[in-house]
N, C-alpha and C positions, 0 to 999 in steps of 0.2 A: 499401730499406730493411730496419735490421735489425728481425726478429720480437724483441719483446719476451720477457722470462723469465718463466716463472709465479709467480716472487714480484710480478712485477711487473703482470702479472693482477689478483693478486687486492689488487694494493693499489690496482686500479681501484674508485672510491667506488662504481655502479654496478653496476659488471659484478659485484663481490664481492657486495653485494647480493640480485645475480637468481640468481647463483651457491648463495649457501644458502638462499634459496628455492625453488630449483631438487635440493639435496638433501632440503631437511625432508617436501618435497612428498612428492616419488618414495621418500620414506621411510616416511610414510605410506601412499598407495595402495600399496608393496609389502606393507606388511603386513594392511592392513585386504585383498588381494585374500585373504589366507591365513587370516584368524580373522573374515571372517564366515562363513568356510566349515562351519566351523571348530564358533562360534557355530550356523548350521543343523541341525550334528545332535550338538547337546548338545541341546540346546530342545526343540525336534520332533522329537528321532533317529529323521530319516527319512532316509535316501539321496538318494532321489526328489525331495525338498524343496531339498535340499540341489543340485542338481545346477540347480536354475529356479534355485534363488538366483549360481547359477553365471554363468546363463546372465546374468540379472536384470545381473553386474556390468556385463560388459563385452559386451555386444546388442545394447546402447541407450548405446553411449555411440562406439558402431562406427559404426550406421544413422546419431549426430546429426554426428559426422565432421566432412564437407564442409560444413555448417552452419553450427557451429562457427569452423570456417578465410573462411570465408568473414563469418562476425559478428567476425572480429578484425581485420580488413579496413580494416570498419567504424568498429567501437571502440578507447577507448582497451585498449592488453596486456595493462600493468598493471591496466585494472581488472577487466577479463574474469578475471586467475586472485588477482586479493583476491575476485568473488564466487566464484568455484566455490568456492576453499579454504573460505571461511567458510560457504558455504550445504555442503558435506562436513562442516564440523565439528558445525553446526547438525544436519545428517540426522542421526549418530547421538549425538549427547549427545539426541534424540527417539525416536530406537534407546533407549539405554537408562531413558530417562524412563518410557520403557513399560512395556517389562522391567522393568522396576525395580517397574513400581505391576501388573502380573499382564494388559494389556489391547495385548498385543501377541498377535498373528495373527500364519500363514500370509502368511493376502494382503498385510495393511501393511509386513510383513518384505518380498516382492520388489518391492510399491512405495516405499520410504525408496532401495534397494538400485537398482532404477531411477532415481528424478530424482536421489540422487550416481553411477549411469553416466553421465546424460545432461549433467550440466556437467562433467564428467572432463576433456573433450579442448581444453575449452579450458583448463587449467593446461600439457598436456598438451605442447599447438602455439606454447600460448602464448609459452615457455618457453625455446624456439624463434627462433620469429621476434623478440624483442627482443632474446639476443646480435647479431646483426649490428647493430643499433643498435647499442649500447652500447658495444660491444669493437672501438677503432679500427681499421685494416686491419691494423696489425703483431703485437698482442694479439689478430685473429681467431683464425686458427688454434686458440695456446693454448687459449684462451677455449673454444673449442671444443673442441675436446681434454680439459681435465680438466669439463666436461662434462658425457662420453661417458662418460671417469671416474669418475663420482659413481653414474652410472645403472648399471655392471656392476653396482657395491657392494653400490650399495643392492641391487637383485635380488638380491645373493646375503644379509645382513642381514638386510630386513625380514622377511623369512618367517623367516628362524631367529628372530630377535629376536620374531616374534608368537608364535610354538611356544611359546615358553619360556616369555613374561610369560601367554601363555593356562594355558599348563596348575601356573606358579606361584601364579598370584596371578587368574585369573579373566581370565569375558569383562568385566565391568566398569571389571578397571583396563585389562586389551587397549583395549578399543574407547577409556577417557578418553584415557588414551595417543596413540591416536593420534588423536582429537579435538585436545588438544593441539599436538601435535604441526602439525595443518593448521593449526589457531591462529597456535603459531613462523612459519610459512612467510611466511602471509599478516602474517604484521608485520616482519617482513624485507624485503617488498618493498614496503610501504608510503610509503618512498622516495623510490620511482622513478614510484614513483605521486607524490607530488604535485611530479617537474616537468613543468612541464608543453606544452617544450621539445618531447617526440617529435615524429615524424612521424603522422600519424594521412589515409590514405583517405578522401578527399572523403566521400561519403553519398548523393548524390543519387541513385545506383543503386539498385533496387528489391531487395532481400536478399533477394527468392526468384524472380530472374533470372539467377540466375548460371550 
């Protein structure tokens, strides 16, 4: 069986949409990783709080990861991805609303970042779950390569873009840009969400008996 070329993989309708979603979501995530630390330092002038924000950004997501994997086994993976992306965008917009109205406290900042972290494994794991479902066998190797390449690229571009935008346009513009990227990622995967033929695992087993 011959292996599909990268061009052929990118022409596969659902695969190309999933890869676009992955690239946009990861870019937004990497930008957020740096931007939220810069924001905490600028807004509250407290390295200690910035440390707690960094923990809230990563720790809850790590704790929730095993349950998110179980949840993806039982739910429509594209729906789980969209939920995470919309929640992330909504929380960023909420953060900026409280910031602009002068109502943001350190506790509220940590709460919003924690909520964002809790849903983040849904998209991170969901994308990896969908690739073998959507890519045919002859395209799977190249699809994985493109996914890995986009991950490496966003790891470099994301923080640099966030730092530059934060310095040039300020925190509000940076956070809203990240929110827009999350929304674009959610939009790009909607055609996959509408496809009803993706396989799902029966839900008879209790979620907490994994």
